C-alpha positions, 0 to 999 in steps of 0.5 A: 793824499790829504786826510782831515780829522773831523770834529763834532758830536755826530761824526765820531765814526768818521773820526775813527775812520779817518784815524784808521786811514792815517794809521794805515798810510803811516804803516805803509810808509814805514814798511816801504821805508824799511825796505829801502833802508835795508837795500841801502844797508846791503849795498853798503855791506857789499861795498865793504866786502869788495873794498875791505872798508866802509865807504867814507862819508864823501868822495874827495879830490886830491885836496880832500875837498868833498865832491860826491856823497857816499850814496853815489859811491855805493851805486854799483852795489845797489839794484839798478844803480850801476847805470846811473853811477857810470854817468857821474864825473867823479872828479867833479862836485855834485853840483857841477854843470854835468853832475847836477843833471843827475840829481833827478835820477835818484834811485828808488831806494833813496826816495822818501815816502813822505810827500813833503820831500821834493824829488832829488832829495833824500832823508836816508842819511848817515849820522855825523858829528865833528866830535863823535866818530860814527859809522861814516867817518873821514877815516877809512875803517872796516866792520871788524874794527867796529865789531871789536869796539861798540859792536855792529848791532849797537851802532846806528849806520843810517837814519830816516830823518824828518823831511826838514832834514832832507838833502840832495842825494848826491850832495856830500851832506848828511844828518849833522846831529846836535849832541845836546839834542840828537833827536832834533831833525829826526822826527816831524811834529806828529811822528811817534819816532824814526827808523834806523839801520844798525851797522849789522843792517838790523832795523829799528823804530825808535821813539821820539822821546828816546833818552839823549844819552842812549841815542848818542851811545848808538850814534858813536862807534867807539865811545865805549858806551853801548846802547843795547836793544837786548836784555843784558845781565850787565848793569853797564849797558843802556837798555833801549825799548824795541818798538819795531824790528825787522829780521827779514824783509821780503822784496 
């Protein structure tokens, strides 16, 4: 659906209607995206409960070469995902002759609600940086370790990135953020912000002008710098505005 804002002296009402429709579509996209992120977060937690650890950012071979994304490895715990999971050859890379045929079978939870994202690609990404430890790491750890560090409610686990950051959902690739400008690649031109899921699966909508240091504090899992969504009596915690928060999402 493409909507064009009208200009001119005699079409003020048309312009208001167009703006209302755009806001309605954006709101619907946010709700559907939030439900998808929540489903993915629940699948990650189920993976953790079964395996006593968080999934690594990639499934690797004996030589530690990344083969498949964590998104493939949580499929058994995602609604309808086990059937797709059984079709993968886990000892082959994501783009092997066999596995690349499964890219089009992207589960609904990983599909972007943005029309600019082509089929088989996802914007549901884990934040990663070579110098900053995040919720998804090459080293296996559990949520108890994270809880004892910065806290699960203070660590971003997933982001819904901008369409330009979309990757094939089976590829071991995610949101590689720039420490100097961590919001780059998260928001599109006309967006007011972006959606994230914390490690405790709480969902937030963060503004595009969020302070870079606060966002980095939320990306890092044990940097000792806590970005908080709640008011605190301590002056050391960085305070973040909550624009949109889901405590419960109905199917």
